[in-house]
N, CA, C and O atoms as a printed pandas DataFrame, in Angstrom:
     atom_number atom_name residue_name chain_id  residue_number  x_coord  y_coord  z_coord
0              1         N          MET        A               1  -30.730  -36.006  -45.595
1              2        CA          MET        A               1  -30.213  -34.739  -45.135
2              3         C          MET        A               1  -28.933  -34.899  -44.328
3              4         O          MET        A               1  -28.275  -33.902  -44.029
4              5         N          ALA        A               2  -28.565  -36.107  -43.973
5              6        CA          ALA        A               2  -27.360  -36.319  -43.194
6              7         C          ALA        A               2  -26.102  -36.087  -44.019
7              8         O          ALA        A               2  -25.016  -35.943  -43.459
8              9         N          ASP        A               3  -26.234  -36.048  -45.345
9             10        CA          ASP        A               3  -25.081  -35.855  -46.207
10            11         C          ASP        A               3  -24.684  -34.391  -46.358
11            12         O          ASP        A               3  -23.636  -34.102  -46.935
12            13         N          GLN        A               4  -25.495  -33.459  -45.855
13            14        CA          GLN        A               4  -25.167  -32.046  -45.996
14            15         C          GLN        A               4  -23.949  -31.703  -45.145
15            16         O          GLN        A               4  -23.834  -32.107  -43.988
16            17         N          LYS        A               5  -23.033  -30.935  -45.766
17            18        CA          LYS        A               5  -21.843  -30.513  -45.051
18            19         C          LYS        A               5  -22.124  -29.241  -44.277
19            20         O          LYS        A               5  -22.964  -28.434  -44.675
20            21         N          LYS        A               6  -21.427  -29.067  -43.183
21            22        CA          LYS        A               6  -21.544  -27.847  -42.397
22            23         C          LYS        A               6  -20.764  -26.749  -43.113
23            24         O          LYS        A               6  -19.650  -26.982  -43.582
24            25         N          ALA        A               7  -21.346  -25.552  -43.198
25            26        CA          ALA        A               7  -20.704  -24.438  -43.895
26            27         C          ALA        A               7  -19.440  -24.007  -43.160
27            28         O          ALA        A               7  -19.408  -23.979  -41.930
28            29         N          ARG        A               8  -18.397  -23.672  -43.922
29            30        CA          ARG        A               8  -17.148  -23.204  -43.332
30            31         C          ARG        A               8  -17.356  -21.809  -42.752
31            32         O          ARG        A               8  -18.034  -20.977  -43.355
32            33         N          THR        A               9  -16.780  -21.557  -41.597
33            34        CA          THR        A               9  -16.796  -20.215  -41.028
34            35         C          THR        A               9  -15.352  -19.809  -40.762
35            36         O          THR        A               9  -14.537  -20.616  -40.316
36            37         N          ILE        A              10  -15.052  -18.547  -41.042
37            38        CA          ILE        A              10  -13.713  -18.033  -40.792
38            39         C          ILE        A              10  -13.823  -16.642  -40.191
39            40         O          ILE        A              10  -14.864  -15.990  -40.276
40            41         N          GLN        A              11  -12.732  -16.200  -39.584
41            42        CA          GLN        A              11  -12.698  -14.905  -38.922
42            43         C          GLN        A              11  -11.675  -14.023  -39.628
43            44         O          GLN        A              11  -10.614  -14.491  -40.042
44            45         N          GLY        A              12  -12.009  -12.741  -39.760
45            46        CA          GLY        A              12  -11.102  -11.815  -40.418
46            47         C          GLY        A              12  -11.414  -10.377  -40.040
47            48         O          GLY        A              12  -12.287  -10.115  -39.212
48            49         N          VAL        A              13  -10.690   -9.448  -40.655
49            50        CA          VAL        A              13  -10.830   -8.024  -40.377
50            51         C          VAL        A              13  -11.381   -7.332  -41.612
51            52         O          VAL        A              13  -10.931   -7.596  -42.727
52            53         N          VAL        A              14  -12.360   -6.440  -41.419
53            54        CA          VAL        A              14  -12.983   -5.736  -42.531
54            55         C          VAL        A              14  -12.003   -4.713  -43.098
55            56         O          VAL        A              14  -11.502   -3.852  -42.374
56            57         N          GLU        A              15  -11.733   -4.816  -44.406
57            58        CA          GLU        A              15  -10.834   -3.897  -45.094
58            59         C          GLU        A              15  -11.605   -2.748  -45.731
59            60         O          GLU        A              15  -11.128   -1.613  -45.745
60            61         N          SER        A              16  -12.801   -3.037  -46.262
61            62        CA          SER        A              16  -13.567   -2.030  -46.981
62            63         C          SER        A              16  -15.052   -2.290  -46.798
63            64         O          SER        A              16  -15.493   -3.438  -46.742
64            65         N          ASN        A              17  -15.825   -1.203  -46.704
65            66        CA          ASN        A              17  -17.276   -1.321  -46.626
66            67         C          ASN        A              17  -17.938   -0.269  -47.516
67            68         O          ASN        A              17  -19.070    0.140  -47.255
68            69         N          GLY        A              18  -17.247    0.165  -48.550
69            70        CA          GLY        A              18  -17.730    1.233  -49.406
70            71         C          GLY        A              18  -18.866    0.841  -50.334
71            72         O          GLY        A              18  -19.528    1.712  -50.899
72            73         N          MET        A              19  -19.102   -0.452  -50.500
73            74        CA          MET        A              19  -20.154   -0.926  -51.395
74            75         C          MET        A              19  -21.442   -1.139  -50.624
75            76         O          MET        A              19  -21.431   -1.322  -49.407
76            77         N          GLN        A              20  -22.535   -1.114  -51.335
77            78        CA          GLN        A              20  -23.829   -1.358  -50.705
78            79         C          GLN        A              20  -24.008   -2.859  -50.524
79            80         O          GLN        A              20  -23.856   -3.619  -51.480
80            81         N          ASP        A              21  -24.327   -3.290  -49.316
81            82        CA          ASP        A              21  -24.574   -4.699  -48.953
82            83         C          ASP        A              21  -23.350   -5.602  -49.100
83            84         O          ASP        A              21  -23.504   -6.823  -49.132
84            85         N          SER        A              22  -22.141   -5.045  -49.190
85            86        CA          SER        A              22  -20.942   -5.868  -49.342
86            87         C          SER        A              22  -19.810   -5.336  -48.481
87            88         O          SER        A              22  -19.712   -4.136  -48.228
88            89         N          ILE        A              23  -18.953   -6.253  -48.033
89            90        CA          ILE        A              23  -17.732   -5.888  -47.325
90            91         C          ILE        A              23  -16.589   -6.729  -47.880
91            92         O          ILE        A              23  -16.807   -7.802  -48.443
92            93         N          VAL        A              24  -15.371   -6.228  -47.713
93            94        CA          VAL        A              24  -14.179   -6.984  -48.078
94            95         C          VAL        A              24  -13.480   -7.340  -46.776
95            96         O          VAL        A              24  -13.173   -6.464  -45.968
96            97         N          VAL        A              25  -13.230   -8.635  -46.576
97            98        CA          VAL        A              25  -12.642   -9.142  -45.334
98            99         C          VAL        A              25  -11.274   -9.728  -45.635
99           100         O          VAL        A              25  -11.128  -10.538  -46.550
100          101         N          ARG        A              26  -10.268   -9.317  -44.861
101          102        CA          ARG        A              26   -8.926   -9.884  -45.002
102          103         C          ARG        A              26   -8.769  -11.007  -43.981
103          104         O          ARG        A              26   -8.971  -10.806  -42.784
104          105         N          VAL        A              27   -8.408  -12.187  -44.471
105          106        CA          VAL        A              27   -8.217  -13.361  -43.630
106          107         C          VAL        A              27   -6.737  -13.719  -43.642
107          108         O          VAL        A              27   -6.171  -13.975  -44.705
108          109         N          ASN        A              28   -6.104  -13.740  -42.474
109          110        CA          ASN        A              28   -4.688  -14.079  -42.349
110          111         C          ASN        A              28   -4.538  -15.533  -41.928
111          112         O          ASN        A              28   -5.357  -16.073  -41.184
112          113         N          ARG        A              29   -3.468  -16.154  -42.423
113          114        CA          ARG        A              29   -3.140  -17.523  -42.020
114          115         C          ARG        A              29   -1.620  -17.678  -42.044
115          116         O          ARG        A              29   -0.930  -16.935  -42.741
116          117         N          PHE        A              30   -1.110  -18.625  -41.296
117          118        CA          PHE        A              30    0.321  -18.892  -41.242
118          119         C          PHE        A              30    0.587  -20.235  -41.903
119          120         O          PHE        A              30   -0.048  -21.239  -41.580
120          121         N          ILE        A              31    1.543  -20.237  -42.841
121          122        CA          ILE        A              31    1.942  -21.494  -43.475
122          123         C          ILE        A              31    3.434  -21.696  -43.247
123          124         O          ILE        A              31    4.184  -20.730  -43.104
124          125         N          LYS        A              32    3.852  -22.939  -43.216
125          126        CA          LYS        A              32    5.255  -23.251  -43.029
126          127         C          LYS        A              32    5.931  -23.301  -44.396
127          128         O          LYS        A              32    5.458  -23.987  -45.303
128          129         N          HIS        A              33    7.044  -22.571  -44.542
129          130        CA          HIS        A              33    7.776  -22.566  -45.806
130          131         C          HIS        A              33    8.334  -23.963  -46.055
131          132         O          HIS        A              33    8.930  -24.558  -45.157
132          133         N          PRO        A              34    8.149  -24.494  -47.265
133          134        CA          PRO        A              34    8.560  -25.886  -47.506
134          135         C          PRO        A              34   10.054  -26.141  -47.360
135          136         O          PRO        A              34   10.453  -27.222  -46.927
136          137         N          LYS        A              35   10.885  -25.169  -47.713
137          138        CA          LYS        A              35   12.330  -25.382  -47.641
138          139         C          LYS        A              35   12.925  -24.874  -46.334
139          140         O          LYS        A              35   13.702  -25.578  -45.688
140          141         N          TYR        A              36   12.564  -23.653  -45.942
141          142        CA          TYR        A              36   13.211  -23.018  -44.798
142          143         C          TYR        A              36   12.519  -23.279  -43.466
143          144         O          TYR        A              36   13.055  -22.937  -42.411
144          145         N          LYS        A              37   11.328  -23.884  -43.507
145          146        CA          LYS        A              37   10.588  -24.291  -42.298
146          147         C          LYS        A              37   10.181  -23.130  -41.397
147          148         O          LYS        A              37    9.821  -23.342  -40.239
148          149         N          LYS        A              38   10.235  -21.910  -41.917
149          150        CA          LYS        A              38    9.805  -20.748  -41.156
150          151         C          LYS        A              38    8.336  -20.491  -41.454
151          152         O          LYS        A              38    7.883  -20.703  -42.579
152          153         N          PHE        A              39    7.586  -20.033  -40.449
153          154        CA          PHE        A              39    6.184  -19.718  -40.660
154          155         C          PHE        A              39    6.059  -18.347  -41.327
155          156         O          PHE        A              39    6.638  -17.362  -40.871
156          157         N          VAL        A              40    5.290  -18.307  -42.416
157          158        CA          VAL        A              40    5.112  -17.098  -43.203
158          159         C          VAL        A              40    3.637  -16.719  -43.156
159          160         O          VAL        A              40    2.763  -17.577  -43.282
160          161         N          LYS        A              41    3.364  -15.413  -42.972
161          162        CA          LYS        A              41    1.980  -14.947  -42.935
162          163         C          LYS        A              41    1.472  -14.720  -44.354
163          164         O          LYS        A              41    2.087  -13.989  -45.131
164          165         N          LYS        A              42    0.362  -15.340  -44.686
165          166        CA          LYS        A              42   -0.305  -15.151  -45.968
166          167         C          LYS        A              42   -1.693  -14.588  -45.678
167          168         O          LYS        A              42   -2.276  -14.862  -44.629
168          169         N          SER        A              43   -2.217  -13.798  -46.616
169          170        CA          SER        A              43   -3.549  -13.246  -46.412
170          171         C          SER        A              43   -4.360  -13.352  -47.692
171          172         O          SER        A              43   -3.811  -13.408  -48.793
172          173         N          THR        A              44   -5.680  -13.379  -47.526
173          174        CA          THR        A              44   -6.610  -13.481  -48.634
174          175         C          THR        A              44   -7.725  -12.469  -48.403
175          176         O          THR        A              44   -8.200  -12.297  -47.280
176          177         N          LYS        A              45   -8.139  -11.798  -49.484
177          178        CA          LYS        A              45   -9.275  -10.883  -49.395
178          179         C          LYS        A              45  -10.513  -11.612  -49.897
179          180         O          LYS        A              45  -10.494  -12.218  -50.968
180          181         N          ILE        A              46  -11.595  -11.552  -49.116
181          182        CA          ILE        A              46  -12.840  -12.228  -49.460
182          183         C          ILE        A              46  -13.973  -11.209  -49.431
183          184         O          ILE        A              46  -14.092  -10.435  -48.481
184          185         N          MET        A              47  -14.803  -11.207  -50.469
185          186        CA          MET        A              47  -15.998  -10.364  -50.469
186          187         C          MET        A              47  -17.121  -11.114  -49.776
187          188         O          MET        A              47  -17.348  -12.293  -50.045
188          189         N          ALA        A              48  -17.825  -10.429  -48.884
189          190        CA          ALA        A              48  -18.915  -11.055  -48.143
190          191         C          ALA        A              48  -20.155  -10.174  -48.197
191          192         O          ALA        A              48  -20.060   -8.958  -48.367
192          193         N          HIS        A              49  -21.307  -10.794  -48.052
193          194        CA          HIS        A              49  -22.591  -10.095  -48.092
194          195         C          HIS        A              49  -22.931   -9.590  -46.692
195          196         O          HIS        A              49  -22.930  -10.358  -45.730
196          197         N          ASP        A              50  -23.223   -8.292  -46.586
197          198        CA          ASP        A              50  -23.608   -7.656  -45.321
198          199         C          ASP        A              50  -24.908   -6.900  -45.583
199          200         O          ASP        A              50  -24.884   -5.718  -45.929
200          201         N          SER        A              51  -26.039   -7.577  -45.418
201          202        CA          SER        A              51  -27.326   -7.023  -45.839
202          203         C          SER        A              51  -27.724   -5.775  -45.056
203          204         O          SER        A              51  -28.436   -4.928  -45.596
204          205         N          GLU        A              52  -27.291   -5.630  -43.803
205          206        CA          GLU        A              52  -27.678   -4.476  -42.998
206          207         C          GLU        A              52  -26.618   -3.379  -42.983
207          208         O          GLU        A              52  -26.802   -2.367  -42.306
208          209         N          ASN        A              53  -25.525   -3.550  -43.705
209          210        CA          ASN        A              53  -24.409   -2.597  -43.716
210          211         C          ASN        A              53  -23.954   -2.282  -42.287
211          212         O          ASN        A              53  -23.712   -1.123  -41.950
212          213         N          ALA        A              54  -23.843   -3.309  -41.459
213          214        CA          ALA        A              54  -23.531   -3.131  -40.042
214          215         C          ALA        A              54  -22.026   -3.054  -39.775
215          216         O          ALA        A              54  -21.606   -2.371  -38.841
216          217         N          ALA        A              55  -21.217   -3.733  -40.569
217          218        CA          ALA        A              55  -19.777   -3.788  -40.312
218          219         C          ALA        A              55  -19.085   -2.541  -40.838
219          220         O          ALA        A              55  -19.450   -2.004  -41.883
220          221         N          SER        A              56  -18.075   -2.088  -40.090
221          222        CA          SER        A              56  -17.283   -0.942  -40.529
222          223         C          SER        A              56  -15.812   -1.358  -40.600
223          224         O          SER        A              56  -15.434   -2.424  -40.113
224          225         N          VAL        A              57  -14.996   -0.511  -41.206
225          226        CA          VAL        A              57  -13.588   -0.832  -41.427
226          227         C          VAL        A              57  -12.882   -1.035  -40.089
227          228         O          VAL        A              57  -13.029   -0.226  -39.173
228          229         N          GLY        A              58  -12.115   -2.120  -39.984
229          230        CA          GLY        A              58  -11.371   -2.429  -38.769
230          231         C          GLY        A              58  -12.066   -3.402  -37.847
231          232         O          GLY        A              58  -11.442   -3.901  -36.911
232          233         N          ASP        A              59  -13.346   -3.693  -38.075
233          234        CA          ASP        A              59  -14.076   -4.645  -37.238
234          235         C          ASP        A              59  -13.575   -6.066  -37.479
235          236         O          ASP        A              59  -13.221   -6.424  -38.602
236          237         N          THR        A              60  -13.547   -6.866  -36.427
237          238        CA          THR        A              60  -13.261   -8.290  -36.555
238          239         C          THR        A              60  -14.596   -9.000  -36.705
239          240         O          THR        A              60  -15.480   -8.862  -35.859
240          241         N          VAL        A              61  -14.740   -9.765  -37.790
241          242        CA          VAL        A              61  -16.028  -10.382  -38.104
242          243         C          VAL        A              61  -15.866  -11.872  -38.371
243          244         O          VAL        A              61  -14.771  -12.353  -38.662
244          245         N          THR        A              62  -16.979  -12.590  -38.265
245          246        CA          THR        A              62  -17.046  -13.991  -38.643
246          247         C          THR        A              62  -17.937  -14.084  -39.873
247          248         O          THR        A              62  -19.038  -13.532  -39.900
248          249         N          ILE        A              63  -17.444  -14.795  -40.901
249          250        CA          ILE        A              63  -18.222  -14.979  -42.121
250          251         C          ILE        A              63  -18.360  -16.469  -42.399
251          252         O          ILE        A              63  -17.528  -17.270  -41.972
252          253         N          LYS        A              64  -19.430  -16.836  -43.126
253          254        CA          LYS        A              64  -19.615  -18.249  -43.461
254          255         C          LYS        A              64  -19.859  -18.385  -44.958
255          256         O          LYS        A              64  -20.346  -17.465  -45.615
256          257         N          GLU        A              65  -19.512  -19.541  -45.470
257          258        CA          GLU        A              65  -19.641  -19.820  -46.889
258          259         C          GLU        A              65  -21.094  -20.122  -47.226
259          260         O          GLU        A              65  -21.777  -20.830  -46.486
260          261         N          THR        A              66  -21.565  -19.576  -48.358
261          262        CA          THR        A              66  -22.937  -19.798  -48.800
262          263         C          THR        A              66  -22.935  -20.085  -50.295
263          264         O          THR        A              66  -21.882  -20.147  -50.929
264          265         N          ALA        A              67  -24.117  -20.257  -50.840
265          266        CA          ALA        A              67  -24.256  -20.386  -52.290
266          267         C          ALA        A              67  -23.869  -19.053  -52.918
267          268         O          ALA        A              67  -24.022  -18.016  -52.272
268          269         N          PRO        A              68  -23.374  -19.041  -54.153
269          270        CA          PRO        A              68  -22.951  -17.786  -54.767
270          271         C          PRO        A              68  -24.072  -16.746  -54.805
271          272         O          PRO        A              68  -25.187  -17.029  -55.242
272          273         N          ILE        A              69  -23.749  -15.533  -54.335
273          274        CA          ILE        A              69  -24.698  -14.427  -54.323
274          275         C          ILE        A              69  -24.494  -13.564  -55.568
275          276         O          ILE        A              69  -25.460  -13.063  -56.144
276          277         N          SER        A              70  -23.243  -13.393  -55.979
277          278        CA          SER        A              70  -22.913  -12.661  -57.197
278          279         C          SER        A              70  -21.622  -13.260  -57.754
279          280         O          SER        A              70  -21.175  -14.319  -57.311
280          281         N          LYS        A              71  -21.029  -12.572  -58.730
281          282        CA          LYS        A              71  -19.817  -13.094  -59.356
282          283         C          LYS        A              71  -18.683  -13.275  -58.346
283          284         O          LYS        A              71  -17.943  -14.257  -58.411
284          285         N          ASN        A              72  -18.547  -12.335  -57.422
285          286        CA          ASN        A              72  -17.432  -12.363  -56.472
286          287         C          ASN        A              72  -17.822  -12.721  -55.046
287          288         O          ASN        A              72  -16.942  -12.900  -54.205
288          289         N          LYS        A              73  -19.102  -12.829  -54.749
289          290        CA          LYS        A              73  -19.534  -13.060  -53.365
290          291         C          LYS        A              73  -20.138  -14.442  -53.192
291          292         O          LYS        A              73  -21.126  -14.789  -53.839
292          293         N          SER        A              74  -19.532  -15.225  -52.313
293          294        CA          SER        A              74  -20.133  -16.492  -51.909
294          295         C          SER        A              74  -19.921  -16.704  -50.407
295          296         O          SER        A              74  -19.871  -17.838  -49.931
296          297         N          TRP        A              75  -19.797  -15.598  -49.670
297          298        CA          TRP        A              75  -19.693  -15.608  -48.219
298          299         C          TRP        A              75  -20.690  -14.602  -47.673
299          300         O          TRP        A              75  -21.038  -13.638  -48.355
300          301         N          THR        A              76  -21.151  -14.816  -46.453
301          302        CA          THR        A              76  -22.080  -13.880  -45.829
302          303         C          THR        A              76  -21.656  -13.617  -44.385
303          304         O          THR        A              76  -21.059  -14.476  -43.735
304          305         N          LEU        A              77  -21.968  -12.433  -43.900
305          306        CA          LEU        A              77  -21.602  -12.025  -42.545
306          307         C          LEU        A              77  -22.460  -12.764  -41.523
307          308         O          LEU        A              77  -23.685  -12.795  -41.637
308          309         N          VAL        A              78  -21.806  -13.361  -40.519
309          310        CA          VAL        A              78  -22.513  -14.051  -39.442
310          311         C          VAL        A              78  -22.622  -13.146  -38.225
311          312         O          VAL        A              78  -23.711  -12.945  -37.687
312          313         N          SER        A              79  -21.485  -12.600  -37.793
313          314        CA          SER        A              79  -21.493  -11.753  -36.601
314          315         C          SER        A              79  -20.304  -10.803  -36.604
315          316         O          SER        A              79  -19.288  -11.050  -37.254
316          317         N          ILE        A              80  -20.455   -9.721  -35.869
317          318        CA          ILE        A              80  -19.345   -8.784  -35.636
318          319         C          ILE        A              80  -18.790   -9.121  -34.260
319          320         O          ILE        A              80  -19.446   -8.892  -33.243
320          321         N          ASP        A              81  -17.581   -9.666  -34.234
321          322        CA          ASP        A              81  -17.000  -10.139  -32.978
322          323         C          ASP        A              81  -16.425   -9.006  -32.139
323          324         O          ASP        A              81  -16.559   -9.003  -30.916
324          325         N          GLU        A              82  -15.783   -8.041  -32.801
325          326        CA          GLU        A              82  -15.154   -6.944  -32.070
326          327         C          GLU        A              82  -15.198   -5.697  -32.939
327          328         O          GLU        A              82  -14.776   -5.719  -34.095
328          329         N          LYS        A              83  -15.712   -4.612  -32.375
329          330        CA          LYS        A              83  -15.773   -3.349  -33.112
330          331         C          LYS        A              83  -14.379   -2.706  -33.141
331          332         O          LYS        A              83  -13.560   -2.929  -32.250
332          333         N          ALA        A              84  -14.132   -1.913  -34.173
333          334        CA          ALA        A              84  -12.831   -1.247  -34.317
334          335         C          ALA        A              84  -12.673   -0.192  -33.237
335          336         O          ALA        A              84  -13.625    0.497  -32.872
336          337         N          LYS        A              85  -11.453   -0.080  -32.734
337          338        CA          LYS        A              85  -11.155    0.938  -31.716
338          339         C          LYS        A              85  -10.660    2.181  -32.437
339          340         O          LYS        A              85   -9.584    2.183  -33.035
340          341         N          ILE        A              86  -11.452    3.225  -32.373
341          342        CA          ILE        A              86  -11.102    4.455  -33.087
342          343         C          ILE        A              86  -10.665    5.519  -32.107
343          344         O          ILE        A              86  -10.329    6.632  -32.513
């Protein structure tokens, strides 16, 4: 059991929660441009499993990688770090 890897966890903002048991999370990262050496913001949308439908749009959440749940989902919601300010 010592060979098991720890699951990756990342933080992002909920973009959509219109589906049942699913959310779409936008994850931002900064990469350095290879030629111009300027930092550029890149983002990725990830579908995650939210079994209790607890997250709402604008919330900052932590998600972790799991075994594939469906065709597009292989992440699951761990915690809601900050609720959206409405």
